[in-house]
Every structure is written in C-alpha cells, then in structure tokens.
C-alpha positions, 0 to 999 in steps of 0.5 A: 263786266266780271262775274265777281262784279256782277254778283257784286251788283245784284247783292243788296237785291238777293233773297237769303238763300241767294246771298248765301250762295253769292257769299260762297262764290265771292270767296272761292278760289279757282280750285274751289270751283272745281267741284260738281254742282251737286259738291258745291251745293252741299259745300254751301248747304243748299240745293242744286235747284237754288244754284241753278236759279242764282246762276240765272239771276245772273244772266246765265243759261246754266250753271255750267256756263256759269262756270266756265266765265268765272273760272276764266275770271279767275284766272285774271285776278288783279294780284296776278299783275296782268296788263290791259295796258300796252306798250304798242297802244296809240295814245288815244287808245290808252285814253280811252281805255282809262276813261272806260275803266273808270265809267264801268267801275263807277256804274258798278259801284252805282249797281252795288251801293246800298242807297238807304246805307248812304242815306243812313250814314248821313243821318248818324253824321248829322247827330254826331260830334265828331267824325273821324276819317281813318285810311293810309295812302290814297285812302287817306287823301279821300278822308282829307277831302271828305274832311274838307266837304264836312267841315265846310257843312258845319261838321267836326271832322279829322283825317287820321293817317298815322296808325299811332294817331288812329289807336289813340283816338280810337282808344278815346271814342265814345257813342256820339263819335264816328269812325269812318274807315276807309280801305280798298281791300278791306284788310288794312291792318292798322286801319281793321285794327283802330276800327276794332278799338273804336266799336269797344268803346260804342263809337259807330263804325262806317267802313268804305270798301271794295269787298262786301266780306271782308274783315273790316266790311264785317265788322261795320256798323255801316257798309258802303261798297264800291265795285272796282275790278281791275286788271293791275294791282297799281290801278286798283288805287286810282279806281278805288278813289274815284268810286270813294271820293263819289260816295263821300260826294253822295253824302255831302249832297245829302247833308248839305240838302239837309242844311236850313237857310241860315247854314246855306248862307253861311256856307255861301259866304265862306265860298265867297272868301275862298274865292276871293283869296284864292283865285286870281281877279 
C-alpha cells in the first residue's frame, strides 16, 4: 500500500492538527518533500513533534523512514505510466495481479470511506424528489447503473452524461434535488461546472471521487471517497469503477433495508417480471 493510500485510510480518524499535516502531504510533489522536518513543520504551521507523531500514526518509526518511503512512491505516480504488468508475464500471473490490485483498492476504499457519510447520503436520497447522476466515460456508466438501482426502489433518478444537459438540469436545480457527481480525479471540468451551478440553486451536491482535496470534493455537501492507487493511467478507470460501484451498492442496500413490506413486495414483483421476460426458460 502506498503512503498516499495509507494517509487516506486513516484520514477520517485523525485529529484536526493531524488532518492539517495529512492535507499537506496529500498535495505535496516530489520536490516539496526535499525540505527538512523543521522546514516542513514551518510550511504547515505546526510543530516538529506533531509531524513525528503523525509519522508514527502511519506506522513509521521516524520522519526519515516516512520520507524515504514517500519519496519512492512519489517517483512512481500513475501519470508516469509505469507498468505493473509485463509482456513476459505468464497468463496465470497476470490474472493474479489483476485480482490482487482490485482487492487492494477495494480494501483501501473500505478503510478510507466515511460510513457516516454513506448513511447521510442515503437519508438525503430518501427525502429527495430527484437524484441526478453526473459523470463522463466510465463514471457515466456507473451513474447509469446507480440510476437503475434507485429506480428499482421507486426513487426518481436520471443519469446525465452530456455536458450540455448537465448544465441545463443544474441550472434548474432546487432544494429537493441531489446532484450526485462522479469523477475519479475530482477535476472533470464539465462535472465540476455543473456541480457549481446546481449548488447555487440550493440543490445538494454529493461527490464520489478518489481525491479528498480535489475541486469537486471541496465543494460537495457530502463526500464519498475511494482509495484507488494504480500504476497505469488506463487502469485508473477500471479500478475506480469497481470501488465506485461498491459504494453505490452500499447505498442501495441501506435504502432497500429501509423499505416497508409493501415496497419489498413491489420490488419482488418487478424482479419476477424481469426474470420472466429476459431469461430463457
């Protein structure tokens, strides 16, 4: 597990001072890590002792050990497109690597996600009149799956994958609507702009992203974090989609568990009709 992922996993349990230190390291680049512990403490506005305690909180016996490990990680960021799979890998090894990477990302996401936030989002959905899912590419497909699941429970939901449609709907938002914005990077321009416009109308903004300090995350009323760390750019989409879908599934289960017997009977009837029409006997 990378240092960045380790920080994300414990982030929600950190004290305010430690979160301030965590925020600094989550946004630092390789060059920024070159300073001494004293210089970094001054830049953050905290003490050397606080940074040392932060490093121990992550399992490092000293700032030096933390810095060495973190420096190595920062040299292997996804943007550098360094492969974790090789041409000479045996097919069975490639399969094991795929599952190992996926399991690691899901476990990291379980560690970083704020369960209280997931429950709050579920409660907000129950009280809403309309839920819009915004996303492009793979994120848009996650939105479409989320739309189907919530519609199955009787909620009004719609996926917006066209930038123009996002802005139009956002401009007509209201207090009883939710704009559920899905973006791995949290920096997708069209999604961020639509979220900003919807927020001005009083609509609630939910952000599902991998980066807690991204533009989208900072403007959201409710934040759902994944913790995917990939070595190649094109892996980011597939792994973030798995983690995103798992969080959507968690929301679905929470919402379904709050459905009364009449609602459950209705869901069961729909399932029976679907099975009768779409499955070969």
